[in-house]
C-alpha positions in Angstrom: 62.8 96.3 136.7 62.3 97.0 140.4 58.9 97.0 142.1 59.2 100.7 143.3 59.9 101.7 139.7 56.7 100.0 138.6 54.7 101.8 141.4 56.1 105.2 140.3 55.0 104.5 136.8 58.4 104.4 135.2 58.5 102.6 131.9 60.9 99.7 131.3 63.5 100.6 128.7 64.2 97.4 126.9 67.4 97.1 125.1 66.8 95.8 121.6 68.9 92.9 120.5 69.8 93.4 116.9 70.8 89.7 116.6 67.2 88.4 116.9 66.4 89.0 113.3 69.6 87.5 111.8 68.9 84.5 109.7 71.7 82.2 110.9 72.6 79.4 108.5 71.6 75.9 109.5 74.2 73.2 110.3 73.1 70.9 107.4 73.4 73.9 104.9 76.9 74.6 106.1 77.9 71.0 105.8 76.6 70.7 102.3 78.3 73.9 101.3 81.6 72.7 102.8 81.3 69.4 100.8 80.5 71.3 97.6 83.6 73.5 98.1 85.8 70.4 98.7 84.6 68.9 95.4 84.7 72.1 93.4 88.0 73.5 94.6 90.0 71.0 96.6 89.6 68.0 94.2 90.9 69.8 91.1 93.8 71.2 93.1 94.6 67.8 94.5 94.5 66.3 91.0 96.7 69.0 89.6 99.3 68.7 92.4 99.3 64.9 92.4 99.5 64.2 88.6 100.8 67.4 87.0 103.3 68.9 89.5 104.3 65.6 91.2 104.8 62.2 89.6 101.7 60.5 91.0 100.0 59.4 94.1 103.0 57.7 95.7 105.0 60.9 95.5 102.1 62.9 96.9 101.6 60.5 99.8 105.3 60.7 100.7 105.6 64.5 100.3 104.7 66.5 103.4 105.5 69.7 101.4 103.0 68.7 98.7 100.2 68.1 101.1 100.9 71.3 103.1 101.1 73.4 99.9 97.8 72.0 98.8 96.1 73.1 102.0 97.7 76.5 101.9 96.6 77.2 98.3 93.1 76.0 99.2 93.0 78.3 102.2 94.1 81.3 100.1 91.5 80.6 97.4 88.8 80.3 100.1 89.9 83.5 101.8 89.8 85.3 98.4 86.2 84.1 97.8 85.1 85.1 101.3 86.7 88.5 101.2 85.7 89.5 97.7 82.2 88.0 97.4 81.4 86.9 100.9 80.6 83.5 99.4 82.5 80.5 98.2 81.0 78.4 95.4 79.4 76.1 98.0 78.0 79.0 99.9 76.6 80.4 96.7 74.9 77.1 95.9 73.0 77.2 99.2 72.5 81.0 99.5 74.9 81.4 102.4 77.0 84.4 103.1 80.0 84.9 105.4 79.7 88.2 107.3 81.7 90.1 109.9 80.1 90.1 113.3 80.7 93.9 113.9 79.9 95.3 110.4 77.5 92.7 109.0 79.4 93.0 105.7 81.8 90.6 104.0 85.0 90.1 106.1 88.4 91.5 105.2 91.1 89.3 103.6 93.0 89.1 106.9 89.9 88.1 108.8 89.2 85.4 106.2 92.7 84.0 106.5 92.3 83.9 110.3 89.0 82.1 109.9 90.6 79.5 107.7 93.5 79.0 110.1 91.2 78.7 113.0 89.1 76.2 110.9 92.0 74.0 110.4 92.7 73.9 114.2 89.0 73.6 115.0 88.4 70.8 112.6 91.4 68.7 113.9 90.0 68.7 117.4 86.3 68.0 116.3 85.2 69.8 119.4 85.4 73.2 117.7 82.9 72.0 115.1 80.5 70.4 117.6 80.1 73.7 119.4 77.6 74.7 116.8 75.1 72.1 117.9 74.9 73.7 121.4 74.6 77.4 120.3 71.5 79.2 119.1 73.4 81.2 116.6 75.1 78.0 115.2 78.6 79.5 115.4 81.6 77.2 115.4 84.8 77.8 117.2 86.5 79.3 114.2 83.6 81.7 113.8 83.9 82.8 117.4 87.6 83.3 117.2 87.6 85.1 113.9 84.6 87.3 114.5 82.5 86.0 111.6 79.4 84.0 111.1 77.4 82.5 108.3 73.9 83.7 107.4 71.3 82.4 105.0 69.5 84.7 102.5 
């Protein structure tokens, strides 16, 4: 606000930031939810692919198609959870919700798929995950690219 405006008695019109009241999820909660999802969803999938579909761990280790299909199925399952409920089992255990940045509602299936794809890229570089330590809203690189974020209720 300029000094001459203050002298004339004009009031300062402050723009309200709606993001001040958002309960962003903490980093430890998001890590615990991720580990819970890995054990509840990925481990049974890995066991099924390794011992039911393939002939054991040696075939699984030598099969690029087996490992890639495992990550694709896991990603589809996670995207379904995020788009239908806004939560995965790990998020539910720690009262976390995935929401769209613009609508503040659960994301669409396409946005959930994009978030998972960006997560895979972000996690392989490690830098994408470390961004959350330097931001107030605790968003990671895949949250920024997909237009989503995690809140705690």
